[in-house]
N, C-alpha and C positions, 0 to 999 in steps of 0.2 A: 503494499500500499504505500503511495506516495505521500510524503509529509506535506502538510499545507505550506504554501508559501507565506513569508512574513508579510505583514500589512504595513503600508506607510501612508500616512497622511501628509500631503504637501499643501501648505497654506502660503498663498501669495496673491496680492491684489492684481499683479500683472498677469493676464491670461497666457500670453505667450511663454512667460517664464515658467509658470506651473505645468502647462501642457507640454512644454519641451522636456522638462524633467520627468514627466509622466511616461513620455515615449521612450525616454532613456532607461527607465527602471521597469517597464511593465513585463519584461521578459522573466525577470527574477523575483518580482514582488507583486503582491495585490496592492494597486495604488488607488488611493481616494484623494479627491481634490476638494479644496475649499478656498473661496475667494476672499474670506475675511475671518477674523478671530471668532466672531459669534457663530458663523456657520461651522467652524472647526469644533467648537465646544459642543454644539448640538450633536455632531457626529460622535465625538468622544464619549458623549453621555449615553449614547444609543447602542454602542458596541465597543468591542476591545480593539485597540490598535497597538501594534509593536513598536512603531517609530513615528514620531512627529518631526516633520521638516518644515520649519516655518521661517518666514521672512521676518526680520526684526522691525523694519520701518513700514508700517501699513496704516492707512486711514482708519478712524474709529479705534477699535481695540488693536493696540500695537502688539509686537510679538513678545515683549517682556511681560505684559499683562496677561496675555494668552498663556505664557509659559508658568506664571504664578498660578493661575486657575487650573491649569492642566495638572500640575503636580499636586494639587489639592484633592484630585479625584480619587475614588477608592483604588483603581487599578490604573495608574498613570502610565503612558508609553515612555520610552527613551526619547529625550527631546534634543534635536539638532537645530541649531539656529543659523540663518543665512544673513549675511550682512555685506552691504557693499564696501569696497576698499575705502579706507579713510574713517570708517566707523568701528574700529577695533575696540574702542572704550565701551561701545554698547555690548559688544560680544563678550568682553571681559565680565561686565556686569551680569550678563545672562548666565555665564559660568558659575558666579558667585551665587546666583539664584537657583541653582541645580540643574542647568543645561549639561548634557553629556559632553558636547563639543560644539564647535561652530566652524563654518566654512565662509569664505569670502566669494563674492560675485566678481566676475563670471565664474561659474562653477566648473572646476576641473573634475570630469567625470570618473577618471581613475582615482583621484583622491576621495571622491564621494563614495565610491564602491568599497574602498579600504576602510573609510570611516564607519560605513553602514555595517559591515561585517565585524568590526571591532565593537561597535555598540551592540550588536546582537549576541556576540560571544559574552560580553559583559553581563547581559540580561540573562543568559543561560547560567552563568556561574552564580550570580545573585539567586536565581530560582533554586539552583541545587543547594546553596547554603541556607535558604530559608527551608527547604525540605529537610535538610540534615538537622537544623535546629528544631523543627517540629517533631521529627523522630526522637531527639534527645529529650525534649520536653515530654513526649509521651512515655518515655522509659524512665526518666529521672525526675519529672516534676513531682513537687510535694503531694499533689492530689493522687498520685499513683502509688504512694506508700500507704499500705494498709493499716489502719488503726483508728478505732473510734473510742478507745479507753481514754480516761482522764489523763493518764500518764503520757499517752502519745499525743494527745491534743496540746498538752504543755509543751512538748517537744517541738511540735509544729509552730506554735505561737513563738517560741524563741528563735526558730530558724527564720521565720519572716521577719522578726524584729532586728536580727543581727546581719542578715544576708547582705544588705546593701552598704553595710559599714566597711572599713578597712580592718577591723579588729581581728586578731588571731583567734582561732576557735579551736577548742580541745574538746573531742568527741569521746566519751567514756562509755564503755559497755562490753558485755561479755562477747566472746567469739560467736558470730552467727546472728547477732542482733540487727544488723543492717546499717553499721556505721558509715560505710562508703555510700550508701544510698543517700544518707543525710548529708554527707559532704558534697556529693554531686549536686543535691537540691540547693544547697547554700550557693554553690556557683551559679546554678541556672537562675536563681532569683536575684543575683546581685547584678551591678552594673557592669561586671567583668564577663557577663554571659557570652558575649561575642569573642572573648579571648580565649586562650587555651586552658584546658583543665588537664593537668598532669598528675598522675598518681604514681607513688613508689611504696611498695611493700617491703619495709625496712627489714623485716625478720628474715626475708628470703635471701639477703645478700651478706656476705662478710664485710668486715669494717673497710678493707681496702676497696672492694667493688662498689660499696655504698658511697664511699667518698668520691670516687670517679663518677659514679651515676648521678650524684647530686650536684657537684661543682664542675664537672667536666675535666678533661685533662689536655695537655699539650703533647704534641708528637715527641716521643722519646722520653716522656716523663717516667716511664717504668718499662720493663720487658713486656713487649707485645703492643705498646702504645705506638702503632705504626702511623697514626695520623691524629690531627687535633679532633677532639670531640667535645661538643656542647653538652653541659649538664642539665639536669631537669630544672634547677633554679633559673637558668638562662633561657631554657625553652618554655618556661611558664610565665615569662615576662609579659605583664599586661593581663594576666589571668589569674588562676589559682593553682597551688600546688598542695596536693594531698599526701601526707606522710602517714602511712597506716602502721600501727604499732611502733610508735616512736619511742616506747619504753625499752625497746630492744637495741637501741643504737649505742655505739661504743663512745666513750667519754670524749675522745678526741674529735669526734664529728659533733658531739653536742656543742663544743666550743665553737666551732665553725657555724653552725646553724644559728647559735646565740648572736654571732656578729652580724649575720644577714639580717636578722630580726631587728637589731639596734641600728645598724649603719646602712643596710639595704645595698651592700656591695660584697664581693668575694673575689678571689683569684682561682682560676683553674689549677688543678694539680700540676706542678711543675712549671707554672707560669708565673709571670710577674705583673701582667696587665690586670688593672682593677676593673671589674665588670660590675656596672650598676644594674640593679634589677627592681622592678616594681611588681612583686609577686605577693599575693595574699595567701598566708599559710593556714592550712586546715589541717590539724593533726588527730590522730585517733589512738587509743590504747585500751587494751583489756586488762592492764595492771593498774595497780593503785600507786601513781606517781608520788604521792605525798609520802607513803611508806618507803618508797626507793630513796627518796630525799634523805629520810631520817637515817636510813642504812648507808647512805653514802654512794648509792649506785646511779643516782641521777642527779644533775647539777641543779642546785637550788635556784641559781639566777635564771637558768633555762626554764625551770618549772613555773617561776612567776612570770616570765615573759610568755608562756603558753597559756597560764591560767587567767586569761583576760575574760573570755566567755567560754563556760564550760557547759556542755549539753550531754546529759546522762540518758542513754537509751536503755529503758528498763528490759530486763530479761522477759521472755515470754511467760514464765510462771508467774510473774507480777501483773500480767494483764491478760487473764484467761479469757475475758469477754471478746478479745480480738481474735481468738483461735477459730471460731466458726467462720469469721469473714475471711481468714487467711486460707482455711481449708477450701472454701468455696472458690477463691481466687486461683489457688494452686490446681485445684481439680480441673477447672475450665482451661487453665493455661497448659497443663500437662496433657489433657486429652487433645488439645488442638496441635501441641508440638509433636505428640507421638501418634497422631492419626488414630485416636481411639474414640469410641462414641459412649464414653462414660459420662453420665449427666448428673448424678445424684449420689447421696450417701445415706445409709440406713441409720436410724436413731442409735441403735447400739453401738455401731462403728463410731459414729460422732462422739458419744458420750465417752468411750474409752480413750479417743484422741483428745478429748478435752481435758480428761483427768490426768493424761501423761504429764510429768514435769518439764519435759523438753529441755534437757541440760544443753543441747546443741542449738537451742533457740529456733528462729525462724528458718535458718538453713536446714536444720534437721527436719523440721515439719515439711518444708518444701520437698526434700528428697524422699521422705516417706510417703508423701502423697503421690509423687511421681512414680515410685516403686508400685504403689497400690494400683495406680491407673494403668501401668503397663502390664501388670500382671492379672488384672480383673477379667473375670469371665462373663460377667454380666453388665447391662448398663448402669449398674449402681454399685458403689462400693459397699461391702458388708463386713461384718466382724471377721470373717474368714480371711479377707483381703488385708486386714491390719497386721503389719509385720510381728512375728512371733515374739521378738525381743521387746516390743512395746507392750504386747498383751501381758507378758511375763512380768515386766516392770511396773505395770500399773496395778496398785494394790487394791484400790477402791472397787467395790462391787459393780457390775454392770446391771442396771435396772432397766430392763427391756423386755418386751414380748417379741416373739418371732413374727416376722412380716406376713401378712396374708399373701398366700400364693396368687400370683398374677396381679397383685396391687400395683398401681403406678408408683414410680419412685417419689419419695417425699421431697419437697423443696427444703431448702436449708432452714427458712423460717418455721416451716411445719414440724420439721425434726427437732428443732430447738425448743418450740412451743410444747410438744409432746414429752420432752425430756422434763421441762419445768413441771408439767402437770403430774407426771410420774413421781418426781422427787418430792413435791409437796404432799401427794397421797401417801407416799411411803413414810414420810415424817409426820404425818398427822396434821398437816398444815403449818408446821413449825418452819418459819421462813429462814431463821438463822442456821438450822440444821440442813434444810433444803440447799441453801446457798453454798454451805460447806461441801455437801455431797456433789453439787454440780462443779465445784472448783471455782466459784465466782464470789464476788463481795455481796454483802447483803444489799447495798445500795444498787448494785448493777441488777440484782434479782428484782428489786422494787421497780427500777425502771423497765425491765422486761415484762413485768406483770401489767404495768400501764400500757406498754407498747402492744402486747397481744390481748388486751382487754380482759385479762383473766381475774381482775378484781370483781368485774360485773358478774363472772360466772361462779362466784362464791367459793372459789378455791382457796 
C-alpha cells in the first residue's frame, strides 16, 4: 500500500507565485492553496496539514499573525515562511515565534525541496519522541502503580509533591516493593522528564567497575581501557540518575558521590578534566542506612546529603488491601503476555493468596500469578493452581465452599465480597476477628462493608 503524500498549504496573495509553487510541488505532495491568511486558517481548522508555506507580507492578516494563530491550533503543521530579499529581519522574527525555517524569494526549488524534506524528517522524529514518551508514561506513570491503601496513597502524595523539585530523593523499602517504579515516576512527573533517565544497580558491580560506570574513564586509565568512556553521571546530565541499592557501594565511591552532590562536578577515572553535571539523584536501598552510619559502614555526611526527602515503600504484608487489586492486574497482564484465556480466580484461591505474607513482596506475587496463569488448566485460577510452597506456608485456614460445577467465574469484587460474608459468618459477626482472618485492617473491612452494601444486608 502506497503511503499518503505529505500535504502542503501554500499561502500567498500573489496568484502567479502560489500557482507556480503548486506546479513545482504537486508531484511529490498534496498541494492546497490559500490567497490570504483567513482562508488559510479556515482550511487548517477543517483538516490536518503537514506543512504551511506562507508569505510574510500579505494584506489583511500578515504571515506573522497567521503563524501565531496556526501554532495555537491543536495539531499545527510545520511552518515555513517566505520573504522577499531585504526583509530578513521579518524572517528572524518568524523563527523566534516558532517557524521551522524561512526561504527568500525568488525561491530556489532545490533549496525548497531540501528544506521540506528536513522539516518532514523533523516532524517524524518529534512524533516518534511523543510516542516514546506516551509509552513510558503508560508504563511508568504514577497512575499505573497499583495501590489504593492509605500507605500507598501517602507515597503517591509525596512523589507528586517532590517530583518537580531538585531535591535528592532516597527511596527505602524491602526487595520487590517497587522502588524503581517510584523512581521512574518521580522522573516522569518532573521538569526533567524530557531528559535522560539512567539507572545503575550498584550491588551488581564491583567497586572498580562501579567507579568507572558512574564517572567514566579515560583511555589507558587501567588495563582494558582502550577508549574514553562517559560515565552515568555524565550521561544523565539534564535528567535523573537512579542508584539502586546505594547501601552496597564502597566507601571510596561514597566520597566521590558526595562531591558530585555538593559541587556538581567530577573527573573521569584517569582524567584531569573537571566535568560539570546537572543531574538529579534518586537513590534506593533495602538496608537501614542510619544503622550503617552507626556501625561506620556508610558515611555520615553522604547519609545526610541523601536524607533530604525520604520515601518509604511499605512491604506488601502492611497493605493487604492492595493484594486483590494486584492479583487482578497481574492475572490480566500474564494472560495477555502468555496468550492464555484465564479470566478470573476462585474465592478459596484468592483467600489463601491474600493471607500469604509475601516476603518477596510485589515481585513474588507477580511471579506467582504468572506461574499460576501459565500452568492453569481452566479459565479461572483455583486453589489447585496456587503454588504448593505458598499453600504450605499459609497457616490460616481457608474458609470456602467448592464452586458450583459449571458456574461462571466470579469477578474479583464478587469473590472479595463472598470472602467477607463468610468471614463475618464464621466469626459470628465479630468484625475485629473477621478482619484478622481476612488479613486486613478493621478500618479497611469497614470501608469494604460500605462499598459492597453489606451493612444494609444485616451482616
